[in-house]
C-alpha positions as CSV (number, residue, x, y, z in Angstrom):
1,M,2.2,30.8,42.3
2,S,1.2,27.2,42.1
3,R,-1.8,28.2,39.9
4,N,0.6,29.9,37.5
5,L,2.8,26.9,37.4
6,V,-0.1,24.6,36.6
7,A,-1.3,26.9,33.9
8,A,2.2,27.1,32.4
9,A,2.6,23.4,32.4
10,A,-0.8,22.9,30.8
11,F,0.1,25.5,28.1
12,L,3.4,23.7,27.4
13,A,1.8,20.3,27.2
14,A,-0.8,21.7,24.7
15,A,2.0,23.4,22.6
16,L,4.0,20.2,22.5
17,A,1.0,18.2,21.3
18,L,0.3,20.6,18.4
19,P,3.0,19.4,16.0
20,G,1.5,15.9,16.0
21,V,-2.0,17.2,15.4
22,A,-0.8,19.6,12.7
23,S,0.9,16.7,10.8
24,A,-2.3,14.6,10.7
25,K,-3.7,15.5,7.2
26,G,-6.9,14.4,5.6
27,P,-7.0,13.2,2.0
28,S,-7.5,15.8,-0.8
29,S,-9.4,13.2,-2.9
30,A,-10.4,9.5,-3.0
31,S,-11.6,7.1,-5.6
32,L,-13.7,4.0,-5.1
33,S,-13.6,0.8,-7.2
34,G,-15.0,-2.7,-6.8
35,P,-17.8,-5.1,-7.7
36,G,-20.6,-3.6,-9.8
37,L,-18.8,-0.5,-10.7
38,D,-17.8,0.0,-14.3
39,R,-14.8,2.3,-13.3
40,S,-13.3,4.0,-10.4
41,L,-15.5,6.7,-9.1
42,A,-14.4,9.9,-7.4
43,I,-15.6,10.7,-3.9
44,E,-16.0,14.5,-3.7
45,G,-15.5,16.9,-0.9
46,Q,-13.1,17.9,1.9
47,G,-11.3,15.1,3.7
48,E,-10.2,17.1,6.7
49,M,-13.4,18.7,7.8
50,G,-15.2,15.6,9.0
51,P,-18.8,14.9,8.1
52,G,-20.5,17.4,5.7
53,T,-19.1,16.3,2.3
54,P,-19.1,12.8,0.9
55,L,-15.3,12.6,1.3
56,G,-15.3,14.0,4.8
57,S,-18.1,11.6,5.9
58,L,-16.2,8.7,4.4
59,V,-13.0,9.7,6.2
60,D,-14.9,10.1,9.5
61,A,-17.1,6.9,9.3
62,G,-14.4,4.7,7.8
63,G,-11.7,5.1,10.4
64,Y,-9.2,6.9,8.1
65,F,-7.4,8.9,10.9
66,P,-6.8,6.1,13.4
67,Q,-5.7,3.8,10.5
68,M,-3.3,6.4,9.1
69,F,-1.8,8.0,12.1
70,G,-2.8,5.8,15.1
71,Q,-4.8,7.0,18.0
72,T,-5.1,6.6,21.8
73,P,-7.1,4.7,22.7
74,D,-6.6,2.7,19.6
75,P,-9.9,1.7,17.9
76,T,-8.2,-0.5,15.3
77,L,-7.7,-4.3,15.5
78,R,-4.6,-6.2,14.4
79,T,-6.6,-9.3,13.3
80,Q,-9.7,-9.5,11.2
81,P,-12.9,-9.5,13.3
82,K,-15.3,-12.4,13.1
83,A,-17.7,-11.2,10.4
84,T,-19.4,-12.1,7.1
85,L,-17.5,-9.6,4.9
86,G,-19.4,-9.5,1.7
87,P,-18.0,-7.6,-1.4
88,R,-14.8,-5.7,-1.0
89,Y,-14.3,-2.2,-2.4
90,K,-11.0,-0.4,-2.8
91,I,-10.5,3.2,-1.8
92,V,-7.4,5.0,-3.0
93,Y,-6.8,8.2,-1.0
94,V,-4.5,11.0,-2.2
95,V,-2.9,12.5,0.8
96,P,-1.1,15.9,0.5
97,G,2.0,16.3,2.5
98,P,5.0,18.6,3.0
99,N,6.9,19.9,0.0
100,R,4.0,19.2,-2.3
101,I,4.3,15.4,-1.9
102,Q,1.1,13.6,-3.0
103,S,1.0,10.1,-1.5
104,R,-1.5,7.4,-2.3
105,V,-2.8,5.1,0.4
106,V,-5.2,2.2,-0.1
107,Q,-8.1,1.2,2.3
108,F,-10.4,-1.8,1.7
109,V,-14.0,-1.3,2.6
110,Y,-16.6,-3.9,3.4
111,P,-19.8,-1.8,3.5
112,Y,-22.1,-4.9,3.6
113,A,-20.2,-6.8,6.3
114,K,-22.3,-8.3,9.1
115,P,-22.7,-7.5,11.9
116,V,-21.2,-4.0,11.1
117,P,-19.3,-2.5,8.1
118,L,-15.6,-2.9,8.3
119,T,-12.5,-1.2,6.8
120,Y,-8.9,-2.4,6.5
121,M,-5.7,-0.5,5.8
122,K,-2.5,-2.5,5.5
123,P,-0.1,-1.4,8.2
124,G,3.2,0.1,7.0
125,Q,2.0,1.7,3.8
126,R,4.4,4.6,3.2
127,F,3.2,8.1,2.8
128,W,5.1,11.4,2.6
129,N,8.1,9.2,1.7
130,T,8.9,8.1,5.2
131,K,5.8,7.8,7.4
132,P,4.2,4.3,7.8
133,A,0.5,4.0,8.1
134,H,-0.7,2.6,11.4
135,G,-3.2,0.3,9.6
136,G,-5.5,-2.4,11.0
137,W,-9.1,-3.3,10.9
138,F,-11.8,-0.7,11.9
139,R,-15.3,-1.5,13.0
140,A,-17.4,1.2,11.4
141,S,-21.0,2.3,12.2
142,S,-23.9,1.8,9.8
143,G,-23.1,5.4,8.8
144,L,-20.3,4.1,6.5
145,K,-22.7,2.1,4.4
146,K,-25.0,5.1,4.2
147,V,-22.2,7.4,3.0
148,L,-21.3,4.9,0.3
149,V,-24.9,4.2,-0.8
150,R,-25.5,8.0,-1.0
151,A,-22.3,8.3,-3.1
152,V,-22.7,5.4,-5.5
153,L,-23.3,1.9,-4.1
154,P,-26.6,0.0,-4.1
155,A,-28.4,-0.4,-0.8
156,R,-27.8,-4.2,-1.0
157,P,-24.9,-6.1,-2.5
C-alpha cells in the first residue's frame, strides 16, 4: 500500500509540474545586430530544441531559458560580473505565445568578454502581455562565441 501511495504522490507531483514546463517556450526566430554588422542578421533554426540549429545553440549557450523563465538553482546574476565586456551585440527574440501572441524580448550578448562570454536580459521585460522576464546576467561557456562566429561574427572583435 505504501508503495502505491508513494507512486501516486510522485505521479501527482510530476503532473503538477507539467504546466510550468509546457508554458516555457523557445523563440521562433532571432535577429542579431551590433558593431561590424551592416544590418540585423537572422539566426536560423529551432529555438526550442536545444543545440543542433544556430538558433537552438544560441538559446542553449546564451542562457535564454533561465533569463526568460527563471530556474532553480538560478544560474543568473543580479549584478554585472567583473569582466572586460568588449563589443555588445543585441539579439531580438520573437517568442510565440498563447492566442497567437508574438512577443519580442531583447538580450544583450558580449561574445568577446573576458574571462567568459556573457549575456544580459533586462528583468521585467513583458512577454505574452503579462509575463515578466526573469532577466539577469548569465555566464556563458566558450560555446556561445563559437555559435556566433559560425553564424556571422569574426573570431576576434
